[in-house]
Every structure is written in structure tokens, then in C-alpha cells.
Backbone of each chain as ProteinMPNN parsed JSONL, in Angstrom:
{"seq_chain_A": "MTDTATEALSVVVEREIPFPPEKIWRALTQPNLIEEWLMQNDFKPVVGHRFNLRANWGAVDCQVLAVEPNKTLSYTWAAYGLESVVTWTLTPTSTGTHLRMEQSGFRPDQQQAYQGAKGGWPRFIAALEQVVARID", "coords_chain_A": {"N_chain_A": [[0.805, -1.21, 0.0], [2.152, 1.132, -0.121], [2.7, 4.109, -1.699], [5.087, 5.479, -3.299], [5.242, 7.662, -4.951], [3.463, 9.58, -4.105], [3.917, 9.894, -1.501], [4.431, 11.833, 1.361], [7.22, 13.483, 2.793], [8.995, 14.511, 5.731], [10.852, 17.04, 7.492], [11.991, 17.706, 10.675], [13.019, 20.152, 12.895], [13.96, 20.975, 16.085], [14.347, 23.18, 18.832], [15.44, 24.329, 22.05], [15.176, 27.556, 23.038], [16.66, 30.269, 24.635], [15.004, 32.612, 24.807], [12.105, 34.766, 24.807], [8.944, 33.942, 23.117], [7.928, 36.186, 21.735], [10.127, 37.668, 20.913], [11.481, 35.9, 19.251], [9.552, 35.629, 17.341], [9.651, 38.104, 16.054], [12.107, 37.844, 14.743], [11.418, 35.881, 12.982], [9.578, 37.053, 11.323], [10.136, 39.691, 10.475], [11.348, 41.296, 7.661], [14.029, 42.433, 7.436], [15.285, 41.203, 9.558], [14.834, 38.493, 9.033], [16.419, 38.227, 6.827], [18.916, 38.235, 7.968], [19.322, 35.728, 9.158], [18.234, 33.837, 7.488], [17.415, 34.289, 4.502], [17.533, 36.796, 1.852], [14.547, 38.661, 1.343], [10.999, 39.311, 0.689], [9.061, 39.25, 2.626], [5.839, 39.28, 4.231], [3.781, 39.288, 7.051], [1.162, 38.204, 6.256], [-1.656, 36.393, 5.47], [-1.794, 34.595, 2.474], [-0.054, 36.221, 1.143], [2.441, 36.421, -1.325], [5.848, 35.602, -1.591], [9.457, 35.82, -2.06], [12.379, 33.983, -1.271], [15.693, 34.736, -1.399], [18.877, 33.696, -2.467], [22.418, 33.388, -3.178], [22.553, 31.006, -4.507], [20.117, 30.671, -5.655], [16.491, 30.945, -5.788], [13.633, 30.773, -3.597], [10.252, 30.08, -3.898], [7.487, 31.327, -2.2], [4.441, 31.249, -0.216], [2.358, 32.757, 2.13], [0.654, 30.857, 4.528], [-0.464, 30.581, 7.091], [-0.815, 32.634, 9.947], [-0.264, 33.216, 13.215], [0.27, 35.322, 15.568], [3.239, 35.146, 17.497], [2.895, 32.468, 17.939], [2.375, 30.554, 15.768], [3.533, 30.052, 12.43], [3.21, 29.669, 9.004], [4.257, 28.706, 5.793], [4.341, 28.157, 2.211], [6.921, 26.416, 0.419], [8.737, 26.38, -2.287], [11.115, 25.069, -4.36], [13.516, 24.162, -6.737], [11.965, 22.016, -7.716], [11.025, 20.957, -5.408], [8.165, 20.723, -3.595], [6.85, 22.063, -0.869], [5.831, 22.598, 2.587], [6.504, 24.874, 5.126], [6.414, 25.007, 8.546], [6.33, 26.881, 11.441], [6.45, 26.591, 14.932], [5.892, 28.041, 18.019], [6.417, 27.589, 21.37], [5.934, 28.675, 24.593], [8.24, 28.278, 27.32], [9.518, 27.569, 30.658], [12.034, 28.576, 30.603], [12.286, 29.988, 28.287], [11.696, 29.503, 24.988], [10.253, 26.834, 23.17], [11.174, 26.03, 20.1], [9.94, 24.965, 17.056], [10.398, 23.601, 13.866], [8.866, 22.457, 11.029], [9.194, 20.904, 7.965], [7.371, 19.824, 5.346], [6.639, 17.685, 2.617], [7.073, 16.694, -0.812], [9.279, 15.675, -3.412], [8.832, 15.836, -6.647], [10.544, 15.6, -8.912], [12.726, 14.264, -7.922], [11.517, 11.937, -7.131], [10.921, 10.981, -9.581], [13.48, 10.597, -10.579], [14.254, 8.653, -8.838], [12.473, 6.572, -9.46], [13.337, 6.183, -12.02], [15.941, 5.353, -11.555], [15.432, 3.021, -10.21], [14.294, 1.498, -12.217], [16.305, 1.572, -14.088], [18.695, 0.484, -13.013], [18.441, -2.435, -12.731], [18.29, -3.078, -15.444], [20.728, -2.162, -16.356], [22.455, -3.754, -14.884], [21.71, -6.243, -15.866], [22.557, -6.016, -18.498], [25.238, -5.738, -18.059], [25.814, -8.191, -16.976], [25.388, -9.804, -19.174], [27.446, -8.963, -20.815], [29.643, -9.743, -19.299], [29.204, -12.493, -19.269], [29.526, -13.102, -21.947], [32.221, -12.713, -22.432], [33.457, -14.607, -20.98]], "CA_chain_A": [[0.0, 0.0, 0.0], [2.971, 2.345, -0.119], [2.795, 4.752, -2.997], [6.205, 6.403, -3.114], [5.093, 8.86, -5.782], [2.655, 10.594, -3.433], [4.246, 9.881, -0.081], [5.064, 13.061, 1.84], [8.303, 13.305, 3.749], [9.14, 15.753, 6.477], [12.039, 17.328, 8.284], [11.624, 18.451, 11.882], [14.146, 20.629, 13.694], [13.416, 21.592, 17.29], [15.379, 23.672, 19.728], [15.064, 25.143, 23.205], [15.863, 28.828, 22.839], [16.51, 31.046, 25.874], [14.387, 33.916, 24.576], [10.643, 34.626, 24.75], [8.357, 33.79, 21.782], [7.728, 37.487, 21.074], [11.382, 38.083, 20.288], [11.735, 34.97, 18.139], [8.541, 35.961, 16.322], [10.185, 39.23, 15.279], [13.158, 37.327, 13.86], [10.795, 35.027, 11.962], [8.607, 37.759, 10.477], [10.566, 41.004, 9.967], [12.232, 41.041, 6.521], [15.449, 42.744, 7.674], [15.805, 40.195, 10.488], [14.814, 37.202, 8.314], [17.585, 38.248, 5.944], [20.145, 37.977, 8.741], [19.56, 34.315, 9.5], [17.735, 32.907, 6.473], [17.74, 34.766, 3.158], [16.895, 38.043, 1.428], [13.132, 38.306, 1.18], [9.983, 40.365, 0.723], [8.044, 38.636, 3.469], [4.867, 40.062, 5.016], [2.999, 38.312, 7.831], [-0.227, 38.319, 5.816], [-2.069, 35.155, 4.812], [-1.993, 34.745, 1.031], [1.043, 37.004, 0.564], [3.477, 35.643, -2.012], [7.168, 36.214, -1.455], [10.622, 35.015, -2.47], [13.592, 33.967, -0.449], [16.733, 34.735, -2.424], [20.262, 33.488, -2.057], [23.251, 33.351, -4.385], [22.356, 29.733, -5.2], [18.814, 30.623, -6.293], [15.381, 31.532, -5.046], [12.564, 29.897, -3.137], [8.943, 30.723, -4.018], [6.713, 31.043, -0.992], [3.176, 31.936, 0.017], [1.981, 32.627, 3.541], [-0.547, 30.04, 4.718], [-1.057, 30.798, 8.406], [-0.101, 33.559, 10.822], [-0.858, 33.392, 14.537], [1.41, 35.992, 16.195], [3.964, 34.557, 18.632], [2.551, 31.055, 18.124], [2.624, 29.707, 14.603], [3.705, 30.686, 11.13], [3.322, 28.606, 8.011], [4.298, 29.153, 4.401], [4.781, 27.151, 1.24], [8.346, 26.5, 0.094], [8.918, 25.667, -3.556], [12.426, 25.323, -4.961], [14.148, 23.019, -7.404], [11.059, 20.874, -7.821], [10.53, 20.543, -4.092], [6.929, 21.407, -3.203], [6.725, 21.738, 0.543], [5.257, 23.588, 3.502], [7.322, 25.082, 6.318], [5.579, 25.468, 9.654], [7.039, 27.226, 12.675], [5.599, 26.57, 16.117], [6.586, 28.59, 19.176], [5.743, 27.239, 22.618], [6.686, 29.233, 25.714], [8.668, 27.362, 28.382], [9.942, 28.319, 31.842], [13.33, 29.211, 30.336], [12.297, 30.673, 26.995], [10.756, 29.028, 23.964], [10.531, 25.623, 22.4], [10.945, 26.395, 18.701], [9.853, 23.775, 16.213], [10.221, 23.851, 12.439], [8.602, 21.226, 10.265], [9.047, 21.09, 6.521], [6.853, 18.566, 4.807], [6.331, 17.725, 1.195], [7.834, 15.705, -1.561], [9.991, 16.224, -4.539], [8.454, 15.029, -7.808], [11.642, 15.275, -9.833], [13.567, 13.242, -7.309], [10.777, 10.68, -7.193], [11.084, 10.521, -10.958], [14.851, 10.088, -10.673], [14.297, 7.417, -8.069], [11.805, 5.543, -10.253], [14.229, 5.931, -13.148], [17.079, 4.582, -11.052], [14.932, 1.694, -9.87], [14.101, 0.779, -13.461], [17.552, 1.554, -14.836], [19.746, -0.365, -12.459], [18.365, -3.848, -13.13], [18.621, -3.187, -16.87], [22.169, -1.962, -16.451], [23.112, -4.938, -14.337], [21.443, -7.349, -16.79], [23.438, -5.804, -19.646], [26.593, -5.996, -17.573], [25.935, -9.63, -16.813], [25.525, -10.358, -20.516], [28.808, -8.66, -21.28], [30.563, -10.593, -18.552], [29.01, -13.873, -19.702], [30.038, -13.237, -23.3], [33.671, -12.726, -22.505], [33.943, -15.59, -19.988]], "C_chain_A": [[0.848, 1.276, 0.0], [3.105, 2.874, -1.541], [3.876, 5.821, -2.885], [6.047, 7.694, -3.895], [4.318, 9.958, -5.06], [2.965, 10.689, -1.947], [4.954, 11.17, 0.322], [6.148, 12.713, 2.86], [8.374, 14.571, 4.575], [10.434, 15.814, 7.262], [11.555, 18.101, 9.504], [12.909, 18.855, 12.589], [13.541, 21.362, 14.887], [14.555, 22.063, 18.164], [14.785, 24.445, 20.899], [15.866, 26.426, 23.071], [15.606, 29.735, 24.048], [15.997, 32.47, 25.664], [12.878, 33.728, 24.456], [10.124, 34.545, 23.317], [8.257, 35.111, 21.018], [8.981, 37.923, 20.309], [11.71, 37.195, 19.075], [10.772, 35.279, 16.986], [9.03, 37.103, 15.427], [11.228, 38.737, 14.284], [12.582, 36.489, 12.719], [9.964, 35.808, 10.96], [9.031, 39.141, 9.968], [11.631, 40.803, 8.883], [13.717, 41.306, 6.787], [16.081, 41.735, 8.637], [15.86, 38.812, 9.836], [16.078, 37.094, 7.452], [18.871, 37.863, 6.696], [20.395, 36.511, 9.053], [19.105, 33.342, 8.415], [18.155, 33.348, 5.08], [17.101, 36.129, 2.932], [15.449, 37.705, 1.083], [12.249, 39.538, 1.093], [8.776, 39.831, 1.49], [7.11, 39.671, 4.1], [4.024, 39.047, 5.769], [1.508, 38.416, 7.529], [-0.591, 37.049, 5.05], [-2.353, 35.419, 3.336], [-0.868, 35.506, 0.349], [2.084, 36.074, -0.089], [4.806, 36.36, -1.881], [8.262, 35.256, -1.925], [11.67, 35.064, -1.385], [14.709, 33.828, -1.471], [18.126, 34.552, -1.829], [21.096, 33.423, -3.327], [23.068, 32.05, -5.174], [20.988, 29.641, -5.867], [17.737, 31.205, -5.416], [14.35, 30.475, -4.666], [11.257, 30.683, -3.265], [8.077, 30.312, -2.839], [5.375, 31.772, -1.003], [2.77, 31.673, 1.463], [0.664, 31.873, 3.672], [-1.246, 30.334, 6.035], [-0.174, 31.706, 9.24], [-0.865, 33.663, 12.135], [0.247, 33.972, 15.401], [1.922, 35.311, 17.465], [3.69, 33.06, 18.834], [2.897, 30.187, 16.914], [2.666, 30.504, 13.302], [3.932, 29.572, 10.113], [3.356, 29.201, 6.61], [4.755, 28.032, 3.474], [6.243, 27.435, 0.888], [8.553, 25.669, -1.17], [10.258, 26.05, -4.16], [12.969, 24.044, -5.556], [13.249, 21.782, -7.431], [10.533, 20.366, -6.495], [9.307, 21.381, -3.736], [6.711, 21.06, -1.743], [6.097, 22.872, 1.332], [6.142, 23.647, 4.736], [6.42, 25.649, 7.413], [6.415, 25.673, 10.905], [6.051, 27.2, 13.827], [6.411, 27.03, 17.313], [5.785, 28.258, 20.436], [6.548, 27.793, 23.785], [7.042, 28.17, 26.761], [9.133, 28.219, 29.559], [11.245, 29.072, 31.578], [13.379, 29.95, 28.996], [11.236, 30.121, 26.069], [11.214, 27.691, 23.385], [10.154, 25.966, 20.954], [11.001, 25.143, 17.839], [9.623, 24.186, 14.764], [9.946, 22.507, 11.77], [8.446, 21.598, 8.803], [8.537, 19.77, 5.961], [6.477, 18.741, 3.341], [7.058, 16.611, 0.482], [8.365, 16.346, -2.815], [9.748, 15.382, -5.78], [9.631, 14.656, -8.702], [12.562, 14.223, -9.239], [12.859, 11.896, -7.303], [10.948, 10.073, -8.586], [12.476, 9.906, -11.142], [14.954, 8.742, -9.967], [13.656, 6.277, -8.858], [12.694, 5.154, -11.43], [15.391, 5.056, -12.731], [16.649, 3.149, -10.768], [14.778, 0.856, -11.123], [15.419, 0.568, -14.192], [18.59, 0.586, -14.316], [19.628, -1.83, -12.865], [18.707, -4.05, -14.599], [20.12, -3.114, -17.07], [22.914, -3.213, -15.997], [22.912, -6.134, -15.272], [22.373, -7.245, -17.996], [24.873, -6.138, -19.266], [26.841, -7.507, -17.474], [26.123, -10.302, -18.168], [26.922, -10.161, -21.054], [29.796, -9.607, -20.607], [30.457, -12.05, -19.017], [29.629, -14.107, -21.073], [31.556, -13.373, -23.332], [34.307, -13.783, -21.599], [35.401, -15.927, -20.246]], "O_chain_A": [[0.31, 2.377, 0.11], [3.559, 2.178, -2.449], [3.613, 6.934, -2.431], [6.648, 8.71, -3.545], [4.491, 11.139, -5.364], [2.349, 11.471, -1.223], [5.95, 11.557, -0.29], [6.011, 11.791, 3.664], [7.86, 15.608, 4.155], [11.02, 14.799, 7.637], [10.786, 19.053, 9.369], [13.776, 18.023, 12.853], [12.713, 22.258, 14.722], [15.605, 21.424, 18.23], [13.767, 25.124, 20.764], [17.095, 26.39, 22.997], [14.456, 29.94, 24.436], [16.499, 33.415, 26.272], [12.415, 32.661, 24.052], [10.784, 35.024, 22.395], [8.472, 35.154, 19.807], [8.899, 38.471, 19.21], [12.152, 37.674, 18.031], [11.138, 35.198, 15.814], [8.849, 37.076, 14.21], [11.239, 39.154, 13.126], [13.168, 36.394, 11.641], [9.667, 35.31, 9.874], [8.351, 39.71, 9.114], [12.683, 40.217, 9.14], [14.568, 40.501, 6.409], [17.274, 41.448, 8.541], [16.804, 38.052, 10.052], [16.709, 36.041, 7.36], [19.781, 37.253, 6.134], [21.543, 36.091, 9.198], [19.515, 32.182, 8.398], [19.136, 32.842, 4.535], [16.248, 36.567, 3.703], [15.154, 36.614, 0.595], [12.679, 40.655, 1.379], [7.632, 39.951, 1.051], [7.524, 40.775, 4.454], [3.595, 38.049, 5.19], [0.697, 38.68, 8.417], [0.089, 36.678, 4.093], [-3.071, 36.359, 2.995], [-0.73, 35.453, -0.873], [2.535, 35.094, 0.505], [4.884, 37.579, -2.04], [8.03, 34.069, -2.153], [11.82, 36.06, -0.679], [14.688, 32.925, -2.308], [18.488, 35.172, -0.829], [20.55, 33.404, -4.43], [23.386, 31.991, -6.362], [20.704, 28.666, -6.563], [18.02, 31.875, -4.422], [14.216, 29.439, -5.316], [11.163, 31.818, -2.797], [7.945, 29.131, -2.518], [5.197, 32.771, -1.699], [2.827, 30.546, 1.953], [-0.321, 32.206, 3.012], [-2.475, 30.339, 6.101], [1.05, 31.574, 9.245], [-1.995, 34.15, 12.158], [1.079, 33.228, 15.921], [1.16, 34.955, 18.363], [4.19, 32.457, 19.783], [3.628, 29.204, 17.035], [1.941, 31.48, 13.112], [4.731, 28.661, 10.329], [2.573, 30.093, 6.287], [5.448, 27.1, 3.88], [6.727, 28.556, 1.043], [8.546, 24.439, -1.137], [10.507, 27.222, -4.44], [12.888, 22.976, -4.95], [13.701, 20.659, -7.203], [9.701, 19.46, -6.452], [9.401, 22.6, -3.594], [6.424, 19.911, -1.406], [5.862, 23.961, 0.809], [6.49, 22.62, 5.319], [5.746, 26.659, 7.211], [7.11, 24.769, 11.367], [4.943, 27.725, 13.713], [7.481, 26.49, 17.597], [4.611, 28.612, 20.544], [7.712, 27.433, 23.96], [6.245, 27.277, 27.049], [9.143, 29.447, 29.472], [11.536, 30.074, 32.232], [14.426, 30.481, 28.625], [10.038, 30.249, 26.322], [12.401, 27.464, 23.149], [8.983, 26.163, 20.629], [11.961, 24.374, 17.88], [8.761, 25.016, 14.472], [10.703, 21.55, 11.931], [7.67, 22.486, 8.448], [9.188, 18.733, 6.088], [6.055, 19.813, 2.907], [7.593, 15.696, 1.109], [7.939, 17.429, -3.215], [10.375, 14.338, -5.958], [9.71, 13.53, -9.193], [13.114, 13.391, -9.958], [13.489, 10.848, -7.449], [11.096, 8.863, -8.756], [12.636, 8.855, -11.763], [15.636, 7.825, -10.424], [14.195, 5.173, -8.93], [12.799, 3.983, -11.794], [15.784, 4.136, -13.449], [17.379, 2.195, -11.038], [15.081, -0.337, -11.123], [15.634, -0.463, -14.83], [19.289, -0.061, -15.096], [20.616, -2.421, -13.302], [19.327, -5.046, -14.972], [20.708, -3.88, -17.834], [23.867, -3.662, -16.635], [23.822, -6.943, -15.456], [22.911, -8.249, -18.463], [25.619, -6.737, -20.041], [27.903, -8.017, -17.831], [26.906, -11.242, -18.305], [27.509, -11.055, -21.663], [30.664, -10.191, -21.256], [31.461, -12.751, -19.145], [30.187, -15.172, -21.337], [32.101, -14.082, -24.178], [35.529, -13.849, -21.465], [35.986, -16.731, -19.521]]}, "seq_chain_B": "MRRPSREQKRRRAKVSQPAVSKHVGVLKQAGLVRDRHEGRQTHYSAQLGVLAPLIDWTSQMAGFWQSRFNHLEDLLKRMDQ", "coords_chain_B": {"N_chain_B": [[22.996, -22.81, -35.141], [26.393, -21.861, -35.166], [28.435, -21.882, -32.257], [29.83, -18.881, -31.104], [33.302, -18.068, -31.059], [35.571, -17.597, -28.279], [37.103, -15.365, -28.781], [35.558, -14.035, -30.672], [33.341, -13.44, -29.139], [34.423, -11.713, -27.326], [35.126, -9.612, -28.975], [32.637, -8.758, -29.796], [31.615, -7.828, -27.424], [33.114, -5.623, -27.072], [34.73, -4.731, -25.037], [37.36, -5.164, -22.791], [38.252, -7.977, -20.717], [39.745, -7.336, -18.348], [38.93, -4.679, -18.105], [36.195, -4.885, -17.619], [36.268, -6.302, -15.186], [37.509, -4.412, -13.617], [35.621, -2.282, -13.548], [33.367, -3.543, -12.454], [34.436, -4.2, -10.038], [34.727, -1.699, -8.85], [32.035, -0.957, -8.597], [31.212, -2.935, -6.837], [32.758, -2.366, -4.616], [31.668, 0.06, -3.935], [29.358, -0.808, -2.982], [27.188, -1.023, -4.587], [26.566, -3.133, -6.212], [26.039, -6.666, -5.836], [27.672, -9.799, -5.856], [27.26, -13.183, -7.077], [28.458, -16.359, -7.241], [28.352, -18.924, -9.694], [29.257, -21.783, -10.803], [31.245, -21.223, -13.571], [30.256, -18.825, -14.034], [29.359, -15.503, -12.968], [26.886, -13.955, -11.181], [25.362, -10.805, -11.046], [23.739, -8.519, -8.88], [21.745, -5.593, -8.412], [22.023, -3.281, -5.734], [19.597, -1.662, -4.64], [18.799, -0.226, -2.393], [20.958, 1.226, -1.549], [20.871, 3.531, -2.979], [19.022, 5.116, -1.796], [19.719, 7.362, 0.005], [20.328, 9.331, -1.857], [17.948, 10.129, -2.992], [16.548, 11.208, -0.969], [15.435, 14.111, 0.013], [15.106, 15.142, 2.47], [17.245, 14.757, 4.237], [19.141, 16.474, 3.249], [17.835, 18.976, 3.585], [17.543, 18.975, 6.336], [20.106, 19.431, 7.292], [20.464, 21.977, 6.248], [18.495, 23.455, 7.693], [19.387, 23.11, 10.318], [21.73, 24.623, 10.297], [20.618, 27.12, 9.765], [19.122, 27.519, 12.06], [21.184, 27.871, 13.855], [22.207, 30.327, 12.952], [19.973, 31.886, 13.448], [19.844, 31.785, 16.241], [22.211, 33.103, 16.856], [21.572, 35.626, 15.866], [19.435, 36.315, 17.582], [20.788, 36.596, 19.969], [22.328, 38.815, 19.374], [20.323, 40.698, 19.039], [19.563, 41.063, 21.585], [21.325, 42.761, 22.754]], "CA_chain_B": [[24.001, -21.739, -35.273], [27.678, -22.209, -34.563], [28.77, -21.073, -31.084], [30.942, -17.975, -31.384], [34.519, -18.341, -30.301], [35.794, -16.662, -27.187], [37.604, -14.114, -29.355], [34.409, -13.356, -31.296], [32.502, -12.913, -28.059], [35.086, -10.543, -26.743], [35.049, -8.507, -29.925], [31.261, -8.266, -29.766], [31.427, -7.101, -26.164], [33.835, -4.359, -27.245], [35.35, -4.301, -23.789], [38.26, -6.217, -22.348], [37.909, -8.577, -19.423], [40.264, -6.529, -17.22], [38.127, -3.459, -17.964], [34.946, -5.271, -16.95], [36.602, -6.626, -13.798], [37.813, -3.165, -12.924], [34.384, -1.533, -13.309], [32.525, -4.288, -11.512], [35.104, -4.077, -8.744], [34.385, -0.386, -8.289], [30.617, -1.007, -8.199], [31.132, -3.792, -5.649], [33.378, -1.616, -3.53], [30.722, 1.105, -3.554], [28.177, -1.453, -2.424], [26.07, -0.868, -5.521], [26.191, -4.454, -6.736], [26.467, -7.827, -5.066], [27.881, -10.883, -6.819], [26.959, -14.554, -6.668], [29.165, -17.235, -8.184], [27.647, -20.146, -10.071], [30.161, -22.394, -11.771], [32.186, -20.255, -14.139], [29.566, -17.545, -14.192], [29.089, -14.689, -11.796], [25.662, -13.164, -11.346], [25.384, -9.544, -10.298], [22.431, -7.906, -8.629], [21.856, -4.209, -7.95], [21.587, -3.022, -4.358], [18.87, -0.397, -4.812], [18.691, 0.492, -1.13], [22.103, 2.124, -1.427], [20.55, 4.797, -3.646], [18.022, 5.86, -1.03], [20.132, 8.687, 0.477], [20.374, 10.282, -2.965], [16.624, 10.635, -3.334], [15.918, 11.722, 0.227], [15.735, 15.536, 0.151], [14.974, 15.552, 3.867], [18.553, 14.81, 4.918], [19.755, 17.71, 2.771], [17.164, 20.105, 4.217], [17.788, 18.932, 7.784], [21.387, 20.119, 7.48], [20.209, 23.389, 5.957], [17.75, 24.084, 8.795], [20.244, 23.139, 11.517], [22.638, 25.766, 10.193], [19.796, 28.336, 9.875], [18.791, 27.661, 13.488], [22.387, 28.453, 14.481], [22.222, 31.745, 12.598], [18.851, 32.516, 14.146], [20.239, 31.954, 17.649], [23.22, 34.182, 16.885], [20.848, 36.884, 15.673], [18.661, 36.604, 18.793], [21.751, 37.092, 20.97], [22.693, 40.189, 18.992], [19.153, 41.543, 19.254], [19.455, 41.263, 23.03], [22.21, 43.843, 23.184]], "C_chain_B": [[25.27, -22.131, -34.535], [27.97, -21.299, -33.368], [29.944, -20.158, -31.41], [32.15, -18.306, -30.51], [34.68, -17.307, -29.2], [36.251, -15.3, -27.729], [36.473, -13.312, -29.998], [33.535, -12.708, -30.234], [33.112, -11.632, -27.502], [34.991, -9.337, -27.664], [33.659, -7.888, -29.908], [31.034, -7.42, -28.514], [32.113, -5.739, -26.224], [34.433, -3.834, -25.953], [36.194, -5.471, -23.279], [37.848, -6.755, -20.987], [38.487, -7.778, -18.254], [39.434, -5.275, -16.989], [36.829, -3.76, -17.221], [35.213, -5.539, -15.467], [36.811, -5.364, -12.987], [36.525, -2.418, -12.559], [33.472, -2.227, -12.302], [33.11, -4.188, -10.099], [34.751, -2.771, -8.049], [32.937, -0.38, -7.788], [30.441, -1.829, -6.922], [31.647, -3.055, -4.422], [32.422, -0.552, -2.997], [29.45, 0.506, -2.954], [26.967, -1.377, -3.333], [25.639, -2.193, -6.151], [26.727, -5.549, -5.801], [26.664, -8.96, -6.068], [27.605, -12.252, -6.21], [27.598, -15.472, -7.721], [28.372, -18.508, -8.43], [28.469, -20.786, -11.181], [31.165, -21.369, -12.257], [31.573, -18.873, -14.273], [29.407, -16.823, -12.865], [27.858, -13.863, -12.08], [25.744, -11.922, -10.464], [23.971, -9.036, -10.074], [22.644, -6.514, -8.039], [21.342, -4.085, -6.519], [20.9, -1.652, -4.34], [18.775, 0.434, -3.535], [19.799, 1.516, -0.946], [21.797, 3.5, -2.019], [19.619, 5.682, -2.827], [18.501, 7.23, -0.557], [20.119, 9.739, -0.623], [19.011, 10.893, -3.263], [15.931, 11.256, -2.136], [16.299, 13.181, 0.451], [15.749, 15.957, 1.613], [16.327, 15.65, 4.57], [19.296, 16.087, 4.53], [19.167, 18.922, 3.506], [17.407, 20.125, 5.725], [19.087, 19.667, 8.098], [21.234, 21.615, 7.268], [19.553, 24.073, 7.152], [18.569, 24.139, 10.08], [21.151, 24.364, 11.469], [21.863, 27.077, 10.303], [19.392, 28.584, 11.326], [19.984, 28.287, 14.224], [22.45, 29.944, 14.213], [21.131, 32.507, 13.342], [19.22, 32.776, 15.605], [21.277, 33.062, 17.805], [22.536, 35.538, 16.778], [20.103, 37.279, 16.944], [19.575, 37.144, 19.893], [22.131, 38.537, 20.665], [21.545, 41.153, 19.268], [19.02, 41.916, 20.727], [20.22, 42.497, 23.475], [21.597, 45.225, 22.956]], "O_chain_B": [[25.225, -22.664, -33.427], [27.777, -20.085, -33.451], [30.953, -20.62, -31.942], [32.016, -18.764, -29.375], [34.01, -16.274, -29.194], [35.86, -14.245, -27.229], [36.423, -12.087, -29.893], [33.053, -11.587, -30.398], [32.434, -10.636, -27.249], [34.804, -8.204, -27.22], [33.505, -6.67, -29.993], [30.333, -6.409, -28.56], [31.733, -4.813, -25.507], [34.62, -2.628, -25.795], [35.772, -6.625, -23.339], [37.18, -6.074, -20.209], [37.791, -7.56, -17.262], [39.245, -4.844, -15.851], [36.411, -3.018, -16.332], [34.479, -5.064, -14.6], [36.365, -5.248, -11.846], [36.351, -1.978, -11.423], [32.887, -1.593, -11.423], [32.382, -4.104, -9.11], [34.51, -2.729, -6.842], [32.645, 0.129, -6.706], [29.645, -1.486, -6.047], [31.058, -3.112, -3.343], [32.36, -0.29, -1.796], [28.576, 1.231, -2.478], [25.843, -1.636, -2.901], [24.492, -2.351, -6.57], [27.717, -5.371, -5.092], [25.904, -9.072, -7.03], [27.704, -12.448, -4.999], [27.316, -15.371, -8.915], [27.799, -19.092, -7.511], [28.39, -20.387, -12.342], [31.85, -20.726, -11.462], [32.252, -17.892, -14.577], [29.331, -17.434, -11.799], [27.784, -13.157, -13.086], [26.14, -11.985, -9.301], [23.118, -9.111, -10.959], [23.582, -6.28, -7.277], [20.349, -4.709, -6.147], [21.527, -0.628, -4.067], [18.682, 1.66, -3.594], [19.617, 2.537, -0.282], [22.383, 4.504, -1.616], [19.448, 6.862, -3.133], [17.756, 8.199, -0.701], [19.919, 10.921, -0.343], [18.92, 12.03, -3.727], [14.827, 11.782, -2.273], [17.357, 13.467, 1.011], [16.322, 16.988, 1.967], [16.53, 16.531, 5.406], [19.982, 16.701, 5.348], [19.902, 19.783, 3.988], [17.468, 21.2, 6.323], [19.157, 20.434, 9.058], [21.797, 22.421, 8.007], [19.992, 25.141, 7.579], [18.462, 25.096, 10.846], [21.323, 25.058, 12.471], [22.371, 28.047, 10.866], [19.327, 29.732, 11.767], [19.807, 29.129, 15.105], [22.712, 30.736, 15.118], [21.342, 33.628, 13.803], [18.946, 33.849, 16.141], [21.232, 33.85, 18.75], [22.872, 36.477, 17.5], [20.132, 38.443, 17.343], [19.19, 38.033, 20.653], [22.241, 39.371, 21.563], [21.768, 42.29, 19.681], [18.441, 42.947, 21.071], [19.84, 43.183, 24.423], [22.223, 46.238, 23.269]]}, "name": "protein", "num_of_chains": 2, "seq": "MTDTATEALSVVVEREIPFPPEKIWRALTQPNLIEEWLMQNDFKPVVGHRFNLRANWGAVDCQVLAVEPNKTLSYTWAAYGLESVVTWTLTPTSTGTHLRMEQSGFRPDQQQAYQGAKGGWPRFIAALEQVVARIDMRRPSREQKRRRAKVSQPAVSKHVGVLKQAGLVRDRHEGRQTHYSAQLGVLAPLIDWTSQMAGFWQSRFNHLEDLLKRMDQ"}
């Protein structure tokens, strides 16, 4: 029942940060601050807003999906065939904030490469075996 | 049909035995193929699981986000001042 072509994968990074959610929220949502730790951008904390994250290696196309100040922020993240969603969750703790980032999605071109590799390798090996058998 | 001679077979293969051995050796070393001996023949099978890290974008992004978290923490410290 596993359909690798539509299976979503996700990355989760979590950290305890010794600062309150309000301060982290500013770093996550103010363009000049986002630029300092992530990338150049034209971000606005407005649902539906489309923006780019730009680096010397290329750009990421994004759209804001959810904004709940100091609590959660979610936006799409599309780059190099990767269609994904990045969701930030801020939970206050006694010493600061538990910051969680989850990126989930899948990469169609890599799935294609994977399917291609899966089909290609046995053919390659079969051809190799024939060559080896011929020259015994 | 007459069985081709060893020399004919080799010419058809257009690759020398040492060359084949060398390439198969590299693939084996990389863990990409496994061999099974049967008489004078050797059967090779592909180890597809080895390719999994190449198609898993998550490991790449995990490294990216870890480094961004570091930058974010550095920024938060600077903002404190």
C-alpha cells in the first residue's frame, strides 16, 4: 500500500531557545531580520502574501498560509522541484521558547529520478551480466 | 548456429575482461552491486537500497535548517544587546 510517488516526507528541527516567543517571532517575520539568518526576502505576515527567499544559489517561491502571532507561522516553500510547507511553532517554556520547524512535502523530480534509477539499475546490471558472460 | 569463439565474443562485447573486472570491482566496492558465483559464471544484482540517500531531500534540508537555526540563535543574541 505504499505509494512512493505521493508519499510526503518531512524534516523536523526543534530547539530550546533562551528567549521569549515574542522576540523569536520578530526574527521570523521582519524582513530585515529574516535576511540575517535565512535569506533576502519580501516577506509580510499576511495570509496569502506571495514572497521570495533569495540566495546566491537561487530563489525559493513562498506563500503565507497561516499567521498566529507569537505562536505559529506557516508558508509554502517551492524550490528546485521541491513542493513543501514550512511550519514554525513557538511554545513558551519556563526558560524561553521551544521552537519547532517542520518542513513537509515531496519532490516530484527526485521521485522521478528514483523511479528511473529503480528501473535503470536492473537493466544496467542485466546488460553488464551479458557482457561478462560473453567474454567468460 | 555455430557457437561464437571466445575471441568473437570478446570482440562483440567491445570491452576487455580486465576493464569489466575493474568496473565491476568499483561497483562492488561502492556497495552498488552484489555478486553470486555459479560455476564459471558470476551473477550480479543491484543493491537499490544504497541509492536511497540520494533521493531523500529531507537529509539535505535537515542540514540546511540546523545551520539556519544556528544563525537565528546568533541573531537573537545580537538583538538582546
